[in-house]
N, CA, C and O of each residue as an XYZ file, in Angstrom:
640
protein
N      -9.280     10.579     18.227
C      -9.431      9.253     17.916
C      -8.632      9.055     16.752
O      -8.698      9.882     15.843
N      -7.815      7.967     16.660
C      -7.023      7.883     14.821
C      -8.193      7.277     14.377
O      -8.989      6.660     15.084
N      -8.276      7.494     13.059
C      -8.709      6.908     11.708
C      -7.842      5.460     11.375
O      -6.613      5.455     11.446
N      -8.422      4.552     11.101
C      -7.676      3.305     10.490
C      -7.096      3.896      9.161
O      -7.664      4.891      8.711
N      -6.191      3.463      8.595
C      -5.515      3.889      7.275
C      -6.862      2.846      6.265
O      -7.723      2.118      6.759
N      -6.657      3.080      5.020
C      -8.036      2.625      3.803
C      -7.249      1.677      3.144
O      -6.077      1.915      2.853
N      -7.828      0.577      2.878
C      -7.922     -0.454      1.901
C      -8.872     -0.562      0.937
O      -9.929     -1.111      1.248
N      -8.698     -0.099     -0.318
C      -9.428      0.359     -1.227
C      -9.633     -0.703     -2.234
O      -8.593     -1.195     -2.674
N     -10.912     -1.231     -2.763
C     -10.949     -2.117     -3.673
C     -11.743     -2.137     -5.047
O     -12.887     -1.681     -5.068
N     -11.397     -2.445     -5.732
C     -11.997     -2.064     -7.188
C     -13.056     -3.414     -7.054
O     -12.712     -4.396     -6.395
N     -14.357     -3.350     -7.741
C     -15.229     -4.835     -7.914
C     -14.986     -5.397     -9.131
O     -14.527     -6.538     -9.080
N     -15.167     -4.907    -10.251
C     -15.227     -5.684    -11.775
C     -13.767     -6.190    -11.867
O     -12.767     -5.478    -11.956
N     -13.823     -7.734    -11.827
C     -12.244     -8.110    -12.110
C     -11.599     -8.111    -10.933
O     -10.423     -8.458    -10.833
N     -12.335     -7.715     -9.933
C     -10.988     -7.873     -8.663
C     -11.809     -8.386     -7.528
O     -11.222     -9.326     -6.993
N     -13.134     -8.069     -6.878
C     -13.958     -8.676     -6.347
C     -15.302     -9.793     -7.269
O     -15.720    -10.840     -6.773
N     -15.621     -9.416     -8.202
C     -16.804    -10.067     -8.773
C     -16.124    -10.412    -10.303
O     -15.327     -9.752    -10.971
N     -16.639    -11.449    -10.515
C     -16.265    -12.293    -11.740
C     -17.322    -11.506    -12.671
O     -18.508    -11.603    -12.356
N     -16.976    -10.740    -13.784
C     -17.905    -10.208    -14.953
C     -18.008    -11.608    -16.324
O     -18.913    -11.828    -17.128
N     -16.919    -12.198    -16.152
C     -17.059    -13.066    -17.521
C     -18.343    -13.549    -17.863
O     -18.397    -13.779    -19.071
N     -19.572    -13.831    -17.167
C     -20.592    -14.283    -17.574
C     -21.460    -13.285    -18.347
O     -22.368    -13.736    -19.047
N     -21.222    -11.772    -18.265
C     -21.639    -10.829    -18.673
C     -21.289    -10.303    -19.596
O     -22.055     -9.491    -20.116
N     -20.293    -10.493    -20.038
C     -19.509     -9.781    -21.169
C     -20.043     -9.824    -22.512
O     -19.679     -8.950    -23.298
N     -20.884    -10.752    -22.900
C     -21.124    -11.282    -23.864
C     -22.238     -9.955    -24.656
O     -22.517     -9.828    -25.849
N     -22.680     -9.120    -23.480
C     -23.310     -7.998    -23.609
C     -22.707     -6.773    -24.287
O     -23.378     -6.008    -24.979
N     -21.308     -6.619    -24.034
C     -20.846     -5.594    -24.537
C     -19.800     -5.921    -25.482
O     -19.144     -5.015    -25.996
N     -19.514     -7.556    -25.848
C     -18.545     -7.850    -26.865
C     -18.926     -7.391    -28.435
O     -18.060     -7.264    -29.300
N     -20.106     -7.204    -28.627
C     -20.700     -6.807    -30.189
C     -21.120     -5.327    -30.266
O     -20.708     -4.367    -29.616
N     -22.119     -5.406    -31.306
C     -22.370     -4.052    -31.565
C     -24.075     -4.310    -31.886
O     -24.448     -5.336    -32.455
N     -24.881     -3.408    -31.511
C     -24.505     -2.568    -30.529
C     -24.517     -3.097    -29.124
O     -25.076     -4.159    -28.849
N     -23.981     -2.455    -28.354
C     -23.306     -2.712    -26.518
C     -24.884     -2.772    -25.887
O     -25.748     -1.927    -26.119
N     -24.994     -3.578    -25.315
C     -26.493     -3.670    -24.156
C     -25.606     -3.387    -22.821
O     -25.172     -4.369    -22.219
N     -25.334     -2.140    -22.358
C     -25.106     -1.644    -21.380
C     -26.079     -2.015    -20.390
O     -25.726     -2.625    -19.380
N     -27.153     -1.729    -20.579
C     -28.422     -1.908    -19.594
C     -28.229     -3.359    -19.235
O     -27.997     -3.581    -18.047
N     -28.276     -4.221    -19.930
C     -28.030     -5.648    -19.789
C     -26.802     -6.259    -19.131
O     -26.867     -7.237    -18.385
N     -25.564     -5.559    -19.485
C     -24.521     -5.883    -19.042
C     -24.606     -5.632    -17.392
O     -24.154     -6.510    -16.658
N     -25.239     -4.324    -16.771
C     -25.315     -3.915    -15.631
C     -26.393     -4.620    -14.836
O     -26.259     -4.665    -13.613
N     -27.475     -5.190    -15.424
C     -28.457     -5.897    -14.875
C     -27.979     -7.183    -14.443
O     -28.526     -7.779    -13.516
N     -26.917     -7.676    -15.108
C     -26.480     -8.867    -14.798
C     -25.474     -8.840    -13.777
O     -24.952     -9.880    -13.374
N     -25.193     -7.775    -13.364
C     -24.292     -7.746    -11.994
C     -24.540     -8.297    -10.724
O     -23.602     -8.642    -10.006
N     -25.661     -8.407    -10.396
C     -26.025     -9.086     -9.290
C     -25.555    -10.766     -8.974
O     -25.230    -11.351     -7.941
N     -25.680    -11.141    -10.223
C     -25.319    -12.438    -10.611
C     -23.903    -13.110    -10.841
O     -23.588    -14.207    -11.301
N     -23.046    -11.873    -10.271
C     -21.735    -12.200    -10.579
C     -21.263    -12.960     -9.719
O     -21.692    -12.802     -8.576
N     -19.967    -14.311    -10.019
C     -19.650    -15.087     -8.626
C     -18.600    -14.415     -7.958
O     -17.807    -13.816     -8.686
N     -18.470    -14.389     -7.101
C     -17.299    -13.291     -6.403
C     -16.016    -14.159     -6.627
O     -16.111    -15.386     -6.614
N     -14.760    -13.503     -6.842
C     -13.560    -13.801     -7.001
C     -12.774    -13.829     -5.802
O     -12.351    -12.861     -5.170
N     -12.571    -15.511     -5.473
C     -12.046    -16.071     -4.059
C     -11.039    -15.140     -3.769
O     -11.324    -14.394     -2.833
N      -9.649    -14.912     -4.434
C      -8.644    -14.062     -4.123
C      -8.913    -12.640     -3.721
O      -8.348    -12.144     -2.746
N      -9.805    -11.953     -4.494
C     -10.275    -10.578     -4.057
C     -10.765    -10.734     -2.778
O     -10.255    -10.044     -1.895
N     -11.798    -11.629     -2.454
C     -12.670    -11.637     -1.322
C     -11.571    -11.919     -0.026
O     -11.543    -11.224      0.990
N     -10.614    -13.175     -0.309
C      -9.675    -13.294      0.944
C      -9.153    -11.885      1.018
O      -9.201    -11.496      2.185
N      -8.691    -11.015      0.226
C      -7.819    -10.272      0.481
C      -8.503     -9.141      1.165
O      -7.897     -8.581      2.078
N      -9.834     -8.694      0.792
C     -10.818     -8.014      1.424
C     -10.834     -8.349      2.862
O     -10.651     -7.611      3.830
N     -11.052     -9.420      2.812
C     -11.458     -9.987      4.288
C     -10.045     -9.624      5.117
O     -10.045     -8.745      5.979
N      -8.931    -10.327      4.798
C      -7.855     -9.994      5.344
C      -7.539     -8.279      5.728
O      -7.247     -7.771      6.811
N      -7.693     -7.775      4.638
C      -7.256     -6.340      5.005
C      -8.126     -5.353      5.858
O      -7.731     -4.291      6.340
N      -9.720     -6.041      5.985
C     -10.421     -5.566      7.033
C      -9.999     -5.548      8.520
O     -10.479     -4.781      9.354
N      -9.218     -6.310      8.717
C      -8.834     -6.794     10.105
C      -7.940     -5.592     10.687
O      -7.968     -5.237     11.865
N      -7.031     -4.940      9.540
C      -6.261     -3.981      9.928
C      -6.847     -2.551      9.420
O      -6.843     -1.573     10.168
N      -7.309     -2.510      8.203
C      -7.821     -1.108      7.669
C      -9.273     -1.245      7.186
O      -9.897     -2.262      6.883
N      -9.721      0.292      7.196
C     -11.089      0.179      6.630
C     -11.357     -0.152      5.409
O     -10.524      0.151      4.555
N     -12.377     -0.736      5.077
C     -12.208     -0.992      3.440
C     -13.308     -0.046      2.874
O     -14.377      0.267      3.398
N     -12.762      0.350      1.626
C     -13.469      1.111      0.796
C     -13.771      0.371     -0.668
O     -13.116     -0.575     -1.105
N     -14.623      0.849     -1.166
C     -14.780      0.268     -2.676
C     -14.951      1.508     -3.907
O     -15.865      2.322     -4.039
N     -13.850      1.336     -4.644
C     -14.265      2.463     -5.662
C     -14.245      1.949     -7.173
O     -13.237      1.585     -7.778
N     -15.451      1.985     -7.629
C     -15.419      1.226     -8.877
C     -16.237      2.196     -9.781
O     -16.997      3.069     -9.362
N     -15.961      1.908    -11.103
C     -16.140      2.685    -12.463
C     -17.913      2.337    -12.616
O     -18.666      3.025    -13.305
N     -18.247      1.398    -11.992
C     -19.973      1.392    -12.084
C     -20.466      2.251    -11.893
O     -20.226      2.882    -10.864
N     -21.468      2.708    -12.884
C     -22.429      4.027    -12.505
C     -23.536      3.889    -11.110
O     -24.153      2.961    -10.588
N     -23.409      5.164    -10.892
C     -24.243      5.469     -9.423
C     -25.571      4.771     -9.422
O     -26.023      4.348     -8.358
N     -26.410      4.585    -10.874
C     -27.416      3.713    -11.007
C     -27.264      2.390    -10.263
O     -28.261      2.027     -9.640
N     -26.117      1.557    -10.221
C     -26.348      0.364     -9.479
C     -25.747      0.320     -8.153
O     -25.205     -0.626     -7.581
N     -25.921      1.381     -7.815
C     -25.599      1.419     -6.312
C     -26.143      0.028     -5.469
O     -25.444     -0.895     -5.050
N     -27.567      0.184     -5.368
C     -28.435     -0.726     -4.668
C     -27.734     -2.303     -4.763
O     -27.191     -3.014     -3.917
N     -28.013     -2.471     -6.153
C     -27.568     -3.924     -6.552
C     -25.892     -4.154     -6.066
O     -25.433     -5.292     -5.972
N     -25.280     -3.245     -5.851
C     -23.625     -3.703     -5.834
C     -23.710     -3.652     -4.086
O     -22.956     -4.339     -3.397
N     -24.567     -2.890     -3.603
C     -23.977     -2.967     -1.892
C     -24.983     -4.423     -1.578
O     -24.763     -5.148     -0.607
N     -25.974     -4.654     -2.466
C     -26.661     -6.389     -1.700
C     -25.379     -7.374     -2.482
O     -25.145     -8.503     -2.052
N     -24.745     -6.896     -3.451
C     -23.766     -7.995     -3.779
C     -22.902     -8.335     -2.787
O     -22.607     -9.438     -2.325
N     -22.411     -6.854     -2.433
C     -21.018     -7.144     -1.413
C     -21.652     -7.848     -0.015
O     -21.169     -8.859      0.496
N     -22.696     -7.201      0.448
C     -23.216     -7.864      1.766
C     -23.615     -9.476      1.343
O     -23.165    -10.306      2.133
N     -24.235     -9.901      0.439
C     -24.400    -11.326      0.250
C     -23.057    -12.404      0.121
O     -22.971    -13.609      0.355
N     -22.113    -11.454     -0.332
C     -20.989    -12.349     -0.458
C     -20.128    -12.235      0.668
O     -19.148    -12.980      0.678
N     -20.288    -11.494      1.568
C     -19.747    -11.586      2.884
C     -18.623    -10.858      3.031
O     -17.782    -11.170      3.874
N     -18.448     -9.526      2.013
C     -17.498     -8.323      2.027
C     -17.664     -7.639      3.102
O     -18.726     -7.592      3.722
N     -16.414     -6.933      3.471
C     -16.648     -5.761      4.509
C     -17.602     -4.673      4.522
O     -17.983     -4.380      3.389
N     -17.999     -4.128      5.261
C     -18.745     -3.037      4.866
C     -17.851     -1.742      4.814
O     -16.806     -1.550      5.435
N     -18.369     -1.056      4.106
C     -17.393      0.170      3.579
C     -18.020      0.934      2.984
O     -19.100      0.449      2.644
N     -17.774      2.599      2.471
C     -18.223      3.371      1.545
C     -17.786      2.840      0.263
O     -16.797      2.127      0.091
N     -18.822      3.351     -0.858
C     -18.940      2.727     -2.248
C     -18.889      3.955     -2.685
O     -19.797      4.706     -2.329
N     -17.915      4.430     -3.486
C     -17.501      5.561     -4.622
C     -17.703      4.635     -6.005
O     -17.186      3.554     -6.289
N     -18.684      5.492     -6.786
C     -19.076      5.078     -7.849
C     -18.949      6.103     -8.876
O     -18.706      7.230     -8.444
N     -19.068      5.957    -10.270
C     -18.559      6.803    -11.208
C     -20.288      7.606    -11.491
O     -21.299      6.905    -11.532
N     -20.319      8.743    -11.615
C     -21.576      9.597    -11.983
C     -22.042      9.261    -13.136
O     -21.359      9.038    -14.135
N     -23.121      9.214    -13.060
C     -24.238      8.790    -14.581
C     -23.790      9.120    -15.765
O     -23.897      8.377    -16.741
N     -23.166     10.433    -15.791
C     -22.916     10.836    -17.351
C     -21.541     10.836    -17.591
O     -21.109     11.246    -18.668
N     -20.696     10.363    -16.581
C     -19.347     10.528    -16.711
C     -18.773      9.476    -17.724
O     -19.236      8.347    -17.561
N     -17.975      9.598    -18.606
C     -17.369      8.740    -19.830
C     -16.075      8.697    -19.910
O     -15.444      8.321    -20.898
N     -15.548      9.140    -18.714
C     -14.046      9.354    -18.963
C     -13.311      7.986    -18.214
O     -13.704      7.407    -17.201
N     -12.243      7.705    -18.971
C     -11.607      6.643    -18.890
C     -11.359      6.365    -17.446
O     -11.089      7.281    -16.669
N     -11.465      4.849    -16.989
C     -11.147      4.661    -15.418
C     -10.099      4.880    -15.123
O      -9.935      4.852    -13.903
N      -8.867      5.200    -15.948
C      -7.963      5.270    -15.329
C      -7.613      6.957    -15.100
O      -6.506      7.416    -14.818
N      -8.653      7.589    -15.270
C      -8.800      9.170    -14.926
C     -10.013      9.574    -13.771
O      -9.945     10.543    -13.015
N     -11.022      8.683    -13.827
C     -11.776      8.610    -12.750
C     -11.631      8.004    -11.414
O     -12.101      8.374    -10.339
N     -10.848      6.950    -11.716
C     -10.880      6.266    -10.361
C      -9.613      6.867     -9.192
O      -9.740      6.780     -7.970
N      -8.427      7.466     -9.892
C      -7.568      8.241     -9.124
C      -7.904      9.505     -8.935
O      -7.231     10.224     -8.197
N      -9.227     10.042     -9.714
C      -9.774     11.300     -8.886
C     -10.474     10.883     -7.683
O     -10.284     11.524     -6.649
N     -11.392      9.719     -7.694
C     -11.898      9.425     -6.705
C     -11.000      9.138     -5.230
O     -11.143      9.602     -4.098
N     -10.037      8.175     -5.796
C      -8.944      7.931     -4.587
C      -8.487      9.076     -4.115
O      -8.418      9.230     -2.896
N      -8.103     10.055     -4.972
C      -7.520     11.169     -4.455
C      -8.293     11.951     -3.231
O      -7.708     12.396     -2.244
N      -9.537     12.031     -3.437
C     -10.599     12.735     -2.556
C     -10.520     12.082     -1.318
O     -10.500     12.765     -0.294
N     -10.455     10.410     -1.242
C     -10.435      9.936     -0.002
C      -8.812     10.092      0.788
O      -8.565      9.755      1.946
N      -7.885     10.665     -0.157
C      -6.219     10.510      0.541
C      -6.285     11.615      1.726
O      -5.862     11.515      2.878
N      -6.984     12.765      1.057
C      -7.068     13.948      1.429
C      -7.262     13.886      3.194
O      -7.112     14.945      3.802
N      -7.515     12.933      3.781
C      -7.807     12.911      5.053
C      -7.421     11.889      5.490
O      -7.449     11.851      6.720
N      -7.022     10.926      4.952
C      -6.653      9.319      5.450
C      -5.560      8.723      4.557
O      -5.447      8.868      3.340
N      -4.982      8.209      5.172
C      -3.547      7.236      4.827
C      -4.339      6.230      3.808
O      -5.524      6.045      4.086
N      -3.855      5.613      2.747
C      -4.160      4.690      1.820
C      -3.268      3.536      1.869
O      -2.175      3.565      1.303
N      -3.687      2.514      2.522
C      -2.252      1.530      2.850
C      -2.497      0.830      1.408
O      -1.440      0.653      0.802
N      -3.481      0.461      0.832
C      -3.177     -0.262     -0.314
C      -4.485     -0.261     -1.341
O      -5.622     -0.389     -0.887
N      -4.266     -0.127     -2.568
C      -5.210     -0.033     -3.686
C      -5.441     -1.424     -4.544
O      -4.544     -1.962     -5.192
N      -6.374     -1.764     -4.473
C      -6.609     -3.097     -5.294
C      -7.051     -2.989     -6.559
O      -8.205     -2.559     -6.565
N      -6.468     -3.273     -8.020
C      -7.726     -3.277     -9.050
C      -7.231     -3.843    -10.219
O      -6.047     -3.701    -10.523
N      -8.057     -4.506    -10.947
C      -7.215     -5.561    -12.191
C      -6.823     -4.628    -13.420
O      -6.157     -5.202    -14.281
N      -7.090     -3.419    -13.629
C      -7.100     -2.812    -14.665
C      -5.546     -2.069    -14.769
O      -5.238     -1.103    -14.072
N      -4.701     -2.663    -15.700
C      -3.492     -2.044    -15.506
C      -3.223     -0.478    -15.723
O      -2.426      0.170    -15.044
N      -4.114      0.108    -16.915
C      -3.829      1.360    -16.849
C      -4.285      2.485    -15.292
O      -3.879      3.568    -14.872
N      -5.194      1.597    -14.900
C      -5.603      2.349    -13.729
C      -4.469      2.184    -12.516
O      -4.080      3.006    -11.686
N      -4.108      0.850    -12.736
C      -2.779      0.707    -11.363
C      -1.730      1.616    -11.766
O      -1.367      2.490    -10.979
N      -1.168      1.494    -12.992
C      -0.073      2.623    -13.252
C      -0.350      3.945    -12.740
O       0.514      4.603    -12.162
N      -1.839      4.460    -12.987
C      -1.985      5.893    -12.540
C      -1.987      5.923    -11.143
O      -1.352      6.845    -10.632
N      -2.603      5.059    -10.340
C      -2.591      4.961     -8.801
C      -1.177      5.104     -8.378
O      -0.881      5.890     -7.478
N      -0.099      4.221     -9.118
C       0.982      3.958     -8.945
C       1.972      5.357     -9.277
O       3.040      5.494     -8.680
N       1.602      6.141    -10.065
C       2.141      7.428    -10.592
C       1.595      8.575     -9.551
O       2.372      9.525     -9.458
N       0.585      8.656     -8.869
C      -0.142      9.326     -8.097
C       0.054      8.878     -6.594
O      -0.566      9.337     -5.635
N       1.229      7.694     -6.556
C       2.015      7.662     -5.159
C       1.329      6.493     -4.241
O       1.861      5.980     -3.257
N       0.245      6.232     -4.685
C      -0.329      5.067     -4.207
C       0.115      3.866     -3.907
O       0.912      3.659     -4.822
N       0.127      2.536     -2.936
C       0.621      1.523     -2.934
C      -0.323      0.405     -3.865
O      -1.524      0.240     -3.655
N       0.192     -0.078     -4.568
C      -0.936     -0.737     -5.536
C      -0.729     -2.353     -5.553
O       0.336     -2.865     -5.901
N      -2.038     -3.204     -5.076
C      -2.044     -4.569     -5.594
C      -2.766     -4.571     -7.030
O      -3.781     -4.014     -7.448
N      -1.531     -5.692     -7.787
C      -2.617     -5.783     -9.320
C      -3.609     -6.948     -8.702
O      -3.335     -7.782     -7.839
N      -4.548     -6.794     -9.242
C      -5.464     -8.155     -9.023
C      -5.121     -9.063    -10.821
O      -5.644     -8.913    -11.925
N      -4.399     -9.651    -10.490
C      -3.993    -10.878    -11.411
C      -4.754    -11.824    -11.595
O      -4.615    -12.505    -12.610
N      -5.916    -12.158    -10.515
C      -6.409    -13.732    -10.515
C      -7.456    -13.598    -11.635
O      -7.948    -14.653    -12.036
N      -7.792    -12.651    -12.095
C      -8.845    -12.691    -13.171
C      -8.493    -12.110    -14.525
O      -9.201    -11.151    -14.832
N      -7.657    -12.425    -15.326
C      -7.259    -11.571    -16.453
C      -8.376    -10.668    -17.056
O      -9.476    -11.200    -17.211
N      -8.241     -9.520    -17.369
C      -9.032     -8.727    -18.186
C      -9.517     -8.632    -19.405
O      -9.038     -7.754    -20.122
N     -10.412     -9.368    -19.856
C     -11.056     -9.889    -21.057
C     -10.830     -8.312    -22.037
O     -10.990     -7.198    -21.539
N     -10.463     -8.545    -23.378
C     -10.700     -6.868    -24.113
C     -11.901     -6.214    -24.153
O     -11.997     -5.066    -24.585
N     -12.756     -6.803    -23.768
C     -14.232     -6.238    -24.026
C     -14.321     -5.546    -22.343
O     -14.821     -4.425    -22.244
N     -13.933     -6.098    -21.352
C     -13.955     -5.335    -20.206
C     -12.637     -3.850    -20.100
O     -12.741     -2.661    -19.797
N     -11.692     -4.573    -20.450
C     -10.588     -2.957    -20.796
C     -10.732     -1.975    -21.621
O     -10.235     -0.852    -21.542
N     -11.804     -2.646    -22.864
C     -12.069     -1.376    -23.534
C     -13.328     -0.563    -23.223
O     -13.565      0.560    -23.668
N     -14.267     -1.427    -22.228
C     -15.271     -0.635    -21.181
C     -14.768      0.074    -20.475
O     -15.416      1.079    -20.184
N     -13.702     -0.058    -20.000
C     -13.052      0.665    -18.608
C     -12.522      1.931    -19.120
O     -12.741      3.038    -18.627
N     -11.626      1.610    -20.413
C     -10.545      2.847    -20.891
C     -10.970      3.525    -22.044
O     -10.825      4.735    -22.213
N     -11.568      2.640    -22.949
C     -12.074      3.428    -23.900
C     -13.711      4.124    -23.758
O     -13.935      5.324    -23.922
N     -14.394      3.454    -23.540
C     -15.935      3.922    -23.199
C     -15.911      4.484    -21.906
O     -16.900      5.210    -21.810
N     -15.382      4.491    -21.077
C     -15.757      5.020    -19.519
C     -17.154      4.518    -19.273
O     -18.106      5.297    -19.247
N     -17.293      3.111    -19.076
C     -18.603      2.740    -18.674
C     -18.651      1.870    -17.238
O     -19.627      1.912    -16.488
N     -17.697      1.241    -17.028
C     -17.280      0.457    -15.933
C     -15.778      0.696    -15.375
O     -15.362      0.039    -14.421
C-alpha cells in the first residue's frame, strides 16, 4: 500500500489566532502558564483552516508545533472542535527551549525519513527559512502577521 504524502501545519499563527493571549508574555514576568491555558479559546484562522481542509483531500495532515507536550490534550480538542483534519501531532518536549527554527525542522526531518512532504505551512519566517534550507516546500502563512511577542517566544525563548 502506498502512503499519501504529508501536508504539515503549524498551529500558533497559522491555524490558531493567538493574539488574544499575547498579553501574558508581553511584559515581565512572562506568565507562560496563563498563555498556554488560554490556548483552547484561540479563534481559528480561516485561511489556514481552509488550506488544511483542502490539503487533506490529497495528503495526510500532520501538525508540528512548538507548543509543549503538556498542551497535547487541549490542542487535540481544539483541532477537533474547529473541524480540522485528524492527524499526528508533534510537539516540543517539556524541557526543550531551543529556538523553533531548530526544533521544528528536526521534527520534520523525522517525518520525512519514510514519507514525502508535499508542503509545510508556518507563519514564522525563520522556521520557513530553515525548512526551505532543508529542502522542504514551504507555504508562508502570512494571513496573521506574527507580533513581536510571539516571534520572541518562538525564536529567543523556545516556548512555542
